[in-house]
C-alpha positions as CSV (number, residue, x, y, z in Angstrom):
1,M,0.0,0.0,0.0
2,T,1.6,3.3,-1.1
3,T,1.6,6.3,1.3
4,N,2.2,10.0,0.9
5,V,5.8,11.1,0.8
6,D,6.7,14.2,2.6
7,V,9.2,16.2,0.6
8,E,11.0,19.5,0.9
9,P,11.6,20.8,-2.6
10,D,13.8,23.7,-3.5
11,T,11.8,26.9,-3.9
12,T,12.5,30.1,-5.7
13,A,10.4,33.2,-4.8
14,G,8.1,30.9,-2.9
15,Q,7.5,28.5,-5.8
16,V,8.6,24.9,-6.3
17,V,11.3,24.4,-8.9
18,Y,10.9,21.2,-10.8
19,P,12.4,18.7,-11.2
20,Y,14.1,18.1,-7.9
21,V,15.6,15.0,-6.1
22,V,14.1,13.4,-3.0
23,H,16.4,11.2,-1.0
24,G,15.7,8.2,1.2
25,V,12.4,7.1,-0.4
26,E,11.2,3.5,0.4
27,P,10.5,1.6,-2.8
28,R,7.0,0.5,-1.6
29,D,6.1,4.2,-1.1
30,L,6.0,4.7,-4.8
31,R,3.1,3.8,-7.0
32,A,4.0,1.8,-10.1
33,E,0.7,1.5,-12.0
34,G,-0.2,2.2,-15.5
35,N,3.0,1.0,-17.0
36,S,2.4,0.2,-20.7
37,R,5.0,-2.6,-20.6
38,V,4.4,-5.6,-18.4
39,V,7.2,-6.1,-15.9
40,G,6.2,-9.5,-14.7
41,D,8.3,-11.5,-12.3
42,I,11.4,-9.3,-12.1
43,R,13.5,-12.0,-10.5
44,E,12.7,-14.3,-13.4
45,H,13.0,-11.8,-16.2
46,R,15.9,-9.6,-14.9
47,P,17.9,-11.6,-12.3
48,D,20.9,-9.5,-13.3
49,L,19.2,-6.3,-12.3
50,V,17.9,-7.7,-9.0
51,T,21.4,-8.9,-8.1
52,S,22.9,-5.5,-9.0
53,V,20.4,-3.6,-6.9
54,A,20.9,-6.0,-4.0
55,E,24.7,-5.4,-4.1
56,H,25.0,-1.8,-5.0
57,G,21.5,-0.1,-4.7
58,L,20.6,2.4,-7.4
59,N,23.1,5.0,-8.1
60,P,21.2,8.3,-8.7
61,M,23.9,9.6,-11.1
62,V,23.0,6.9,-13.7
63,S,19.7,5.2,-12.7
64,V,17.5,7.6,-11.0
65,I,13.7,6.8,-11.1
66,N,11.5,9.5,-12.5
67,V,8.3,10.2,-10.6
68,A,5.5,12.8,-10.4
69,P,3.0,13.4,-7.5
70,D,-0.6,12.4,-8.0
71,P,-3.4,14.6,-6.9
72,D,-3.5,12.6,-3.6
73,G,0.2,13.3,-3.1
74,V,1.5,9.8,-3.9
75,L,4.6,9.7,-6.1
76,E,3.9,7.8,-9.2
77,V,6.6,6.2,-11.3
78,L,7.0,7.6,-14.8
79,V,10.3,6.0,-15.9
80,G,12.2,3.2,-14.3
81,F,9.5,0.5,-13.7
82,H,12.0,-2.4,-13.9
83,R,14.4,-0.7,-11.5
84,H,11.6,0.0,-9.1
85,A,10.3,-3.6,-9.3
86,A,13.9,-4.8,-8.6
87,A,14.2,-2.5,-5.6
88,V,10.8,-3.8,-4.2
89,A,12.0,-7.4,-4.7
90,V,15.3,-6.6,-2.8
91,T,13.4,-5.1,0.1
92,D,11.4,-8.3,0.3
93,K,14.5,-10.5,0.7
94,E,18.0,-9.2,0.6
95,N,17.8,-5.7,2.1
96,P,14.6,-4.6,3.9
97,G,16.1,-1.2,4.6
98,L,16.8,-0.2,1.0
99,V,15.9,3.4,0.1
100,L,16.0,5.2,-3.1
101,D,16.7,8.7,-4.6
102,V,14.0,9.8,-7.0
103,L,13.6,12.7,-9.4
104,V,10.3,14.4,-8.9
105,H,8.6,16.2,-11.9
106,A,5.8,18.7,-11.8
107,P,2.3,17.4,-11.1
108,G,0.6,16.4,-14.4
109,T,3.9,15.3,-15.9
110,T,3.4,12.0,-17.8
111,R,5.7,9.2,-18.7
112,R,5.3,10.3,-22.3
113,D,6.6,13.8,-21.5
114,V,9.7,12.4,-19.8
115,L,10.4,10.0,-22.6
116,V,10.2,12.8,-25.2
117,A,12.5,15.0,-23.2
118,Q,15.0,12.2,-22.7
119,G,14.9,11.3,-26.3
120,I,15.5,14.9,-27.5
121,E,18.6,15.1,-25.3
122,N,19.8,11.6,-26.0
123,F,19.9,12.1,-29.7
124,H,22.8,14.5,-29.1
125,R,24.6,12.2,-26.7
126,E,27.6,10.3,-27.9
127,G,27.2,6.6,-27.7
128,Y,23.4,6.6,-27.9
129,T,22.9,3.3,-29.7
130,Q,20.5,2.4,-32.5
131,A,19.0,-0.2,-30.2
132,E,18.3,2.5,-27.6
133,E,16.7,4.8,-30.2
134,A,14.5,1.9,-31.4
135,G,13.5,1.2,-27.8
136,L,12.5,4.9,-27.3
137,Y,10.1,4.8,-30.3
138,D,8.6,1.6,-29.1
139,Q,8.0,3.0,-25.6
140,L,6.3,6.1,-27.0
141,A,4.1,3.9,-29.2
142,L,3.1,2.0,-26.1
143,E,2.2,5.4,-24.5
144,G,-0.4,5.9,-27.3
145,L,1.5,7.9,-29.9
146,D,1.4,6.8,-33.5
147,E,4.5,7.0,-35.7
148,D,3.6,10.4,-37.2
149,A,3.1,11.9,-33.7
150,I,6.4,10.4,-32.4
151,A,8.2,11.9,-35.4
152,H,6.6,15.3,-34.8
153,Q,7.3,15.3,-31.0
154,L,11.0,14.3,-31.5
155,T,11.5,16.1,-34.8
156,R,12.7,12.9,-36.5
157,P,11.9,11.5,-40.0
158,V,8.8,9.3,-39.8
159,E,10.7,6.6,-41.8
160,R,13.2,6.4,-39.1
161,V,10.5,6.1,-36.4
162,R,8.9,3.4,-38.5
163,A,12.3,1.6,-38.8
164,G,12.9,1.8,-35.1
165,R,9.5,0.3,-34.3
166,A,10.2,-2.6,-36.7
167,V,13.5,-3.3,-34.9
168,A,12.0,-3.1,-31.5
169,A,9.1,-5.3,-32.4
170,S,11.4,-8.3,-33.2
171,S,13.4,-9.6,-30.3
172,R,15.7,-11.3,-32.7
173,T,16.3,-8.1,-34.7
174,H,16.6,-6.0,-31.5
175,T,19.3,-8.4,-30.2
176,A,21.1,-8.1,-33.6
177,S,21.0,-4.3,-33.4
178,E,22.8,-4.4,-30.1
179,A,25.6,-6.5,-31.7
180,L,25.8,-4.1,-34.7
181,P,26.1,-0.7,-33.1
182,D,27.5,0.9,-36.2
183,T,24.7,-0.2,-38.5
184,D,22.1,2.4,-39.2
185,L,18.5,1.9,-38.0
186,L,17.0,2.0,-41.5
187,T,19.3,-0.8,-42.5
188,L,18.6,-2.8,-39.3
189,S,14.8,-2.5,-39.9
190,Q,15.1,-4.6,-43.0
191,L,16.2,-7.5,-40.9
192,A,12.8,-7.5,-39.3
193,E,11.3,-8.7,-42.6
194,F,13.0,-12.0,-41.9
195,A,12.4,-12.1,-38.1
196,D,10.5,-15.4,-38.5
197,D,13.2,-17.0,-40.7
198,E,16.1,-17.7,-38.3
199,A,18.5,-18.9,-41.1
200,A,17.8,-15.9,-43.4
201,H,17.9,-13.5,-40.5
202,Q,21.3,-14.8,-39.3
203,A,22.6,-14.8,-42.8
204,L,21.8,-11.1,-43.0
205,V,23.4,-10.4,-39.6
206,D,26.6,-12.2,-40.8
207,V,26.7,-10.1,-44.0
208,L,26.3,-6.8,-42.0
209,R,29.1,-7.9,-39.7
210,D,31.5,-9.3,-42.3
211,R,30.6,-8.0,-45.7
212,P,28.3,-5.0,-45.3
213,H,28.8,-4.0,-49.0
214,N,26.9,-7.2,-49.9
215,F,23.9,-6.4,-47.7
216,E,21.5,-4.9,-50.3
217,W,22.3,-7.7,-52.8
218,T,21.8,-10.4,-50.1
219,I,18.5,-9.1,-48.9
220,G,17.4,-8.8,-52.5
221,R,18.2,-12.4,-53.1
222,L,16.4,-13.5,-50.0
223,R,13.3,-11.5,-51.0
224,R,13.3,-13.2,-54.4
225,E,13.6,-16.6,-52.7
226,R,10.7,-15.7,-50.4
227,D,8.6,-14.5,-53.4
228,Q,9.6,-17.7,-55.2
229,R,8.4,-19.9,-52.3
230,T,5.1,-17.9,-52.0
231,A,4.5,-18.3,-55.8
232,L,5.3,-22.0,-55.6
233,A,2.9,-22.5,-52.7
234,E,0.1,-20.7,-54.6
235,E,0.7,-22.6,-57.8
236,S,0.9,-25.9,-56.0
237,R,-2.4,-25.1,-54.3
238,R,-4.0,-24.3,-57.6
239,I,-2.8,-27.5,-59.2
240,T,-3.9,-29.5,-56.2
241,E,-7.4,-28.0,-56.4
242,L,-7.6,-29.2,-60.0
243,G,-7.3,-32.8,-58.7
244,Y,-3.5,-33.4,-59.4
245,A,-1.2,-35.1,-57.0
246,I,1.7,-32.8,-56.2
247,F,5.3,-33.9,-55.4
248,D,8.8,-32.6,-55.5
249,E,11.0,-33.8,-58.3
250,R,13.4,-35.3,-55.7
251,D,10.6,-37.5,-54.4
252,V,8.9,-38.6,-57.6
253,P,7.0,-41.9,-56.9
254,E,8.7,-44.9,-58.5
255,D,5.7,-45.6,-60.8
256,A,5.3,-42.0,-61.9
257,V,6.3,-41.2,-65.6
258,R,6.4,-37.9,-67.3
259,L,3.7,-37.3,-69.9
260,D,6.4,-36.5,-72.5
261,E,7.6,-40.1,-72.1
262,L,4.1,-41.6,-72.7
263,C,1.8,-42.2,-75.6
264,S,-1.6,-43.8,-76.1
265,G,-1.7,-47.2,-77.8
266,Q,0.7,-47.3,-80.7
267,D,0.7,-43.6,-81.2
268,T,4.3,-42.2,-81.2
269,E,3.3,-38.7,-80.2
270,P,3.6,-37.7,-76.5
271,I,0.4,-37.4,-74.6
272,D,-1.0,-33.9,-74.6
273,P,-1.4,-32.6,-71.0
274,V,-4.8,-31.1,-72.0
275,G,-6.1,-34.6,-73.0
276,H,-4.7,-36.1,-69.8
277,A,-6.5,-33.7,-67.4
278,D,-9.3,-36.2,-66.6
279,C,-7.0,-39.2,-66.1
280,P,-7.2,-40.6,-62.5
281,G,-3.4,-40.8,-62.5
282,R,-2.7,-37.2,-63.2
283,A,0.1,-35.7,-61.1
284,A,2.6,-32.9,-61.4
285,S,5.7,-31.2,-60.0
286,V,5.8,-27.5,-59.9
287,W,8.8,-25.2,-60.0
288,V,9.0,-21.4,-59.9
289,D,12.3,-19.7,-60.8
290,R,13.8,-16.4,-59.5
291,L,11.9,-14.5,-62.2
292,L,8.7,-16.1,-60.9
293,E,8.2,-18.0,-64.1
294,V,6.3,-21.2,-63.5
295,E,7.4,-24.6,-64.8
296,I,5.0,-27.5,-64.5
297,T,6.0,-31.1,-65.3
298,E,3.1,-33.4,-65.6
299,Y,3.1,-37.1,-64.8
300,C,0.9,-40.2,-64.8
301,L,0.8,-42.5,-61.8
302,D,0.6,-46.1,-62.9
303,H,0.5,-45.3,-66.6
304,A,-0.1,-49.0,-67.6
305,A,-3.3,-49.2,-65.5
306,H,-4.6,-46.1,-67.3
307,G,-3.9,-47.3,-70.8
308,H,-0.7,-45.4,-71.6
309,R,2.6,-46.8,-72.9
310,L,6.2,-45.7,-72.8
311,L,7.1,-43.9,-76.0
312,A,10.6,-45.6,-75.9
313,T,8.9,-49.0,-75.8
314,V,6.6,-48.3,-78.7
315,R,9.5,-46.9,-80.8
316,A,11.6,-49.9,-79.9
317,E,8.9,-52.3,-81.0
318,E,8.6,-50.4,-84.3
319,A,12.4,-50.5,-84.8
320,E,12.6,-54.2,-84.1
321,A,9.7,-54.8,-86.5
322,R,11.6,-53.0,-89.2
323,L,14.8,-55.0,-88.5
324,R,12.9,-58.3,-88.8
325,A,11.2,-57.1,-92.0
326,D,14.7,-56.4,-93.3
327,G,15.9,-59.9,-92.2
328,V,18.2,-58.6,-89.5
329,P,18.2,-60.9,-86.4
330,I,17.7,-59.3,-83.0
331,A,20.7,-59.9,-80.7
332,D,21.3,-59.8,-77.0
333,P,24.1,-57.3,-76.5
334,D,25.2,-58.9,-73.2
335,T,26.0,-62.3,-74.8
336,D,29.6,-63.2,-75.0
337,G,31.2,-62.5,-78.4
338,V,28.7,-59.8,-79.3
339,A,30.3,-56.5,-80.2
340,D,29.1,-53.3,-81.6
341,L,30.3,-52.5,-85.1
342,S,31.5,-49.2,-83.9
343,A,34.1,-51.1,-81.9
344,L,35.3,-53.3,-84.8
345,F,37.9,-52.4,-87.5
346,A,37.2,-52.0,-91.2
347,D,40.0,-52.2,-93.8
348,A,41.2,-48.7,-93.3
349,G,41.2,-48.8,-89.6
350,R,37.8,-47.2,-89.3
351,P,34.7,-48.6,-87.7
352,L,32.7,-51.1,-89.7
353,T,29.4,-49.8,-91.1
354,A,26.1,-51.8,-91.2
355,E,26.2,-51.9,-95.0
356,E,29.8,-53.3,-95.0
357,H,28.9,-55.9,-92.4
358,A,25.5,-56.9,-93.9
359,G,26.9,-60.1,-95.5
360,C,28.6,-61.4,-92.4
361,P,26.9,-64.5,-90.8
362,G,27.1,-62.7,-87.5
363,H,25.2,-59.6,-88.7
364,A,22.5,-58.6,-86.2
365,A,21.2,-55.7,-84.2
366,Y,19.5,-54.6,-81.0
367,V,17.5,-51.6,-80.0
368,E,18.8,-49.4,-77.2
369,T,16.2,-47.4,-75.4
370,A,16.4,-44.3,-73.1
371,P,13.0,-44.0,-71.5
372,D,13.6,-40.5,-70.0
373,L,14.6,-39.3,-73.5
374,S,11.9,-41.4,-75.3
375,T,14.5,-42.7,-77.7
376,A,15.0,-46.1,-79.4
377,D,18.3,-46.3,-81.3
378,V,19.3,-49.3,-83.5
379,R,22.8,-50.7,-82.7
380,Y,24.3,-53.1,-85.3
381,V,26.5,-55.8,-84.0
382,C,28.5,-58.9,-84.9
383,T,27.4,-61.9,-82.8
384,D,30.8,-63.6,-82.9
385,Y,33.4,-61.1,-84.1
386,A,36.4,-63.3,-83.3
387,T,35.1,-66.3,-85.4
388,H,34.2,-64.0,-88.3
389,G,37.7,-62.4,-88.4
390,H,37.0,-59.0,-87.1
391,L,39.4,-57.1,-84.8
392,M,38.3,-55.1,-81.8
393,Q,39.5,-51.5,-82.1
394,T,40.0,-51.1,-78.3
395,A,39.8,-53.3,-75.4
396,R,36.3,-53.6,-73.9
397,D,35.5,-51.2,-71.2
398,T,36.2,-52.8,-67.9
399,Q,34.6,-50.0,-65.9
400,P,31.5,-51.2,-64.0
401,E,28.3,-50.1,-65.6
402,L,26.3,-47.5,-63.7
403,D,23.1,-49.1,-62.5
404,A,19.6,-47.8,-63.0
405,A,19.4,-46.5,-59.5
406,W,22.5,-44.4,-59.9
407,Q,21.3,-43.0,-63.2
408,A,17.9,-42.2,-61.8
409,A,19.6,-40.3,-58.9
410,E,21.9,-38.5,-61.2
411,R,18.9,-37.4,-63.4
412,K,17.3,-36.0,-60.3
413,R,20.5,-34.2,-59.3
414,A,20.8,-32.7,-62.8
415,A,17.2,-31.5,-62.8
416,E,17.6,-29.9,-59.4
417,N,21.0,-28.3,-60.0
418,N,20.0,-27.1,-63.5
419,K,17.2,-25.1,-61.9
420,A,19.5,-23.8,-59.2
421,W,22.0,-22.8,-61.9
422,R,19.4,-20.7,-63.7
423,D,18.4,-19.0,-60.4
424,A,22.1,-18.4,-59.6
425,K,22.5,-16.6,-62.9
426,T,19.8,-14.2,-62.0
427,D,21.3,-13.5,-58.5
428,R,24.8,-13.3,-59.9
429,R,23.9,-10.7,-62.5
430,E,22.1,-8.6,-59.9
431,W,25.3,-8.7,-57.8
432,L,27.5,-7.7,-60.8
433,T,25.2,-4.8,-61.6
434,K,25.5,-3.5,-58.0
435,Y,29.3,-4.2,-58.0
436,F,30.0,-2.0,-61.1
437,T,27.5,0.8,-60.2
438,G,29.5,4.0,-59.7
439,W,32.7,2.5,-61.2
440,R,33.7,5.9,-62.8
441,K,34.2,7.3,-59.3
442,R,36.3,4.5,-57.8
443,K,39.6,5.4,-56.3
444,P,42.8,3.4,-56.8
445,A,42.4,2.0,-53.2
446,A,39.0,0.6,-54.2
447,L,40.4,-1.8,-56.8
448,P,40.1,-5.5,-56.0
449,Q,43.2,-7.1,-54.6
450,R,45.6,-8.6,-57.2
451,V,43.2,-7.4,-59.9
452,R,46.0,-7.0,-62.4
453,H,47.2,-10.5,-61.8
454,W,43.7,-11.8,-62.7
455,L,43.6,-9.6,-65.7
456,A,46.9,-11.0,-66.9
457,L,45.7,-14.5,-66.4
458,A,42.4,-14.0,-68.3
459,P,43.8,-14.1,-71.9
460,V,45.3,-17.5,-71.0
461,L,42.7,-19.1,-68.8
462,A,39.6,-17.5,-70.2
463,S,40.7,-17.2,-73.9
464,D,37.7,-19.1,-75.3
465,H,35.1,-16.9,-73.5
466,L,37.0,-13.7,-74.5
467,A,37.2,-14.8,-78.1
468,E,33.4,-15.4,-78.1
469,A,32.7,-12.0,-76.8
470,A,35.1,-10.0,-78.9
471,P,35.1,-7.5,-80.4
472,A,31.6,-6.3,-79.4
473,H,31.8,-7.1,-75.6
474,R,28.1,-6.4,-75.3
475,Y,27.7,-7.5,-71.7
476,A,30.7,-5.5,-70.7
477,C,28.9,-2.4,-72.1
478,T,25.9,-3.3,-70.1
479,L,27.8,-3.6,-66.8
480,L,29.6,-0.2,-67.5
481,G,26.3,1.5,-68.4
482,L,27.6,2.3,-71.9
483,A,25.5,2.3,-75.1
484,E,25.0,-0.9,-77.0
485,P,27.6,-1.2,-79.9
486,E,25.7,-0.3,-83.1
487,D,28.2,-1.0,-85.9
488,H,31.4,-2.9,-86.6
489,R,33.6,0.1,-86.6
490,R,35.9,-0.5,-83.6
491,D,36.9,3.1,-83.4
492,H,33.2,3.9,-82.7
493,H,32.8,1.2,-80.0
494,P,31.6,2.8,-76.7
495,I,34.5,1.3,-74.8
496,T,37.0,2.7,-77.3
497,V,35.4,6.1,-77.1
498,H,35.5,6.1,-73.3
499,L,39.1,4.9,-73.1
500,Q,40.3,7.5,-75.6
501,K,39.0,10.4,-73.4
502,K,41.8,12.3,-71.7
503,T,39.7,12.4,-68.5
504,T,39.6,8.6,-68.3
505,T,41.7,7.6,-65.2
506,E,44.0,4.6,-64.9
507,T,41.6,3.2,-62.3
508,Q,38.7,3.4,-64.8
509,A,40.8,1.7,-67.4
510,V,41.5,-1.2,-65.1
511,L,37.8,-1.5,-64.3
512,V,36.9,-1.4,-68.0
513,R,39.3,-4.3,-68.6
514,L,37.8,-6.2,-65.7
515,T,34.3,-5.8,-67.1
516,Q,35.5,-7.1,-70.4
517,V,36.8,-10.2,-68.8
518,I,33.7,-10.7,-66.6
519,G,31.3,-9.6,-69.3
520,A,32.9,-12.1,-71.7
521,C,32.6,-15.0,-69.3
522,E,29.1,-14.0,-68.3
523,Q,28.0,-13.6,-71.9
524,H,28.9,-17.2,-72.5
525,W,26.1,-18.3,-70.2
526,D,23.6,-16.7,-72.5
527,R,24.0,-19.5,-74.9
528,A,21.1,-21.9,-74.7
529,Y,23.1,-25.0,-74.2
530,T,24.8,-23.7,-71.1
531,S,21.7,-24.2,-69.0
532,Q,22.3,-27.9,-69.0
533,A,24.5,-29.9,-66.5
534,D,27.2,-31.1,-68.9
535,S,27.7,-27.6,-70.3
536,S,27.9,-25.8,-67.0
537,W,28.4,-27.1,-63.4
538,R,29.0,-30.8,-64.0
539,R,31.7,-30.6,-66.7
540,P,33.1,-27.1,-66.5
541,T,35.8,-25.8,-68.9
542,D,39.0,-24.2,-67.8
543,D,37.4,-20.8,-68.7
544,S,34.5,-21.5,-66.3
545,R,36.8,-22.6,-63.5
546,F,38.8,-19.4,-63.9
547,Y,35.7,-17.2,-64.0
548,F,34.2,-18.5,-60.7
549,E,37.6,-18.2,-59.0
550,L,37.7,-14.6,-60.1
551,L,34.2,-13.9,-58.9
552,E,35.0,-15.3,-55.5
553,A,38.1,-13.2,-55.3
554,L,36.0,-10.1,-56.0
555,G,33.8,-10.9,-53.0
556,Y,30.9,-12.6,-54.7
557,P,29.3,-15.3,-52.4
558,L,29.1,-18.3,-54.7
559,S,25.9,-20.4,-54.4
560,H,26.2,-24.1,-53.8
561,V,25.8,-25.0,-57.5
562,E,28.4,-22.4,-58.5
563,Q,30.8,-23.8,-56.0
564,L,30.5,-27.2,-57.8
565,V,32.4,-25.8,-60.7
566,N,35.7,-25.9,-58.7
567,Q,34.6,-28.2,-55.9
568,P,32.5,-31.0,-57.4
569,D,32.8,-33.2,-54.3
570,L,30.5,-30.7,-52.4
571,D,27.5,-32.5,-53.8
572,I,28.5,-35.9,-52.3
573,E,26.8,-35.3,-48.9
574,K,23.6,-34.2,-50.6
575,W,23.6,-36.9,-53.2
576,P,25.1,-40.1,-51.7
577,H,25.1,-41.9,-55.1
578,L,28.2,-39.9,-56.0
579,A,30.3,-41.3,-53.2
580,K,33.0,-43.9,-54.2
581,P,32.8,-47.2,-52.2
582,E,35.8,-46.1,-50.1
583,D,34.0,-42.9,-49.2
584,A,30.9,-44.6,-48.0
585,T,30.4,-44.8,-44.2
């Protein structure tokens, strides 16, 4: 129960001068009601504060509690609710005789008034942190002020107030702001977008701590990934509502077959998805790329039960029928003595052709199918090449044949990594655009480390890509913000024109050359075939290996699929089929 506190304030000309300090106040004589923040069990939530008050009390030089008298004379706490609660807890247990010094404000003063006054002063105080500023905005909001009113009261931009409230609203972001005292509040507020995504939030904190120049690009990538997931969920929901079974391409059911591998009856045209919409076995996998373009792959579950056939099987039957009609026996390629004509010598040391071998008693053929490609290829053989006097060009391959399970897993890996590769290109080009923005104003100290070494290596290690891009160097012009080359006159080329200016600095010239190397390598990935595994991450060229080493040296954070270019073993953990027997555990 609070009681009135007798005080003797300083007076000037007979009037009370506020604020003034009252010494020796018992904690329980203060009224602590109306706090907009719930203090709760102070020993549970702030044991450190309780311990400090028990050992040292409250030093009025740094932690004075602000109060104002109520009409009934009781001093009501305005600021310092947690400190007051800790003091009360200490009087209950450790120190019953604890007393406090309090700062008394004029009657009618509100907590809001004190917070505004403190804020205006603290903004000019050295060491006032972004976290403290965010906390002030949050406390004023809890006192009933909206963001515009807070901005008006404190003469602060409303965008900054809004940013501070976003930081304070997320405990994860608020904690990060305390660990990043040099990071501006507007930047910190962007972390709050990912407050519910611990991994993404931590990734952004790491970037702000270690590579702050990459922050805008990183958060842009995370936003695109978030939009990608949202679009994927929406599209999957739409397809599900149409009656399709939905699954991820890594978890395709064993009996599911893509529609482009199926046909109806003896028809050798793939099933049209429109005509399959009413099939009970309809299913699909959905993918949305970084540009939010949707890719739907349709399947049939248990195609045989629903009257469909594998295109490869139908084509193989047709091919075998043609062979029989031509009098060519069908051979088993795994029988001893059977050899493909491509492995046998003709007279001039070249492979035998089917026409040349047609008169041999061992002339035969088999049909090789690739169901996922819907192909059926005729392979001509000799059923007993040694008896019929043929010589093998090379020894038979003694490497163990990759089984169907390995091939299926590798197809899934290729499909997944190909999509990741396309997404990485979008992210990478966004990074390159940001990296070269403002290149004309760069100082010599801003050049990448050992950049001239990389530029000297480029004509040797990236010669193919440079040759492809020369002389237009179109992507380099894009990165530099120069005009598109319009004709073949090299003296009119935008890069030539810029370099011939007397105002062009040596630093600019180095950066122009760097964009030519990067632009040439990047331009290579615009070729259609480079979106496939064997032309990109799975079998990279020397040019590609050099390029991704260079990007990493410039500070670009390679994605997983980009790291595979120079570190192919990184995929083993994710895709166990890649491990060699001695690597298995």
